[in-house]
C-alpha positions, 0 to 999 in steps of 0.5 A: 032245083040246084042246092047252091051250097052243095053244088055251087054254079061254076064259071060257065053257069054263072056266065049263062045266068049273067048273060040272060039276067033280066035284073041288074047284074049287081043284084046277084050279089047279096049285100049281107053281113058276110059281104060287109065282113069281107069289106067289099064295096057294092059299087065294084059290082054295078054293071060289072059282070066279071066282078060279080062272077069272080066274087060268086066263085070265091064266096058262093054264100053271096049268091042272091037267091032264088035265081030262076033260069028258063031257057036263056033267060034268068031272074032273081026270084024276089019278090017271090011273086015274080016267079009265077009270071016268069015261068009262064 
């Protein structure tokens, strides 16, 4: 387990997650109140790994979680029922 606030993923780690992600890349970015406060446009992240990585490097709190990585594959663990199937 990695505590993303204390140990935020670096660019290399985010690249690995993005490359192996089974979910749409834009789902890595939380569209919460901080996202709205920053006046970000959700469409800027659709199918755009570079934009996703850049925003997550600048604003680690926007990382959707949990992100589960197994080998070269990754998923967003929501709903939580996905996690058990993925780690088998």
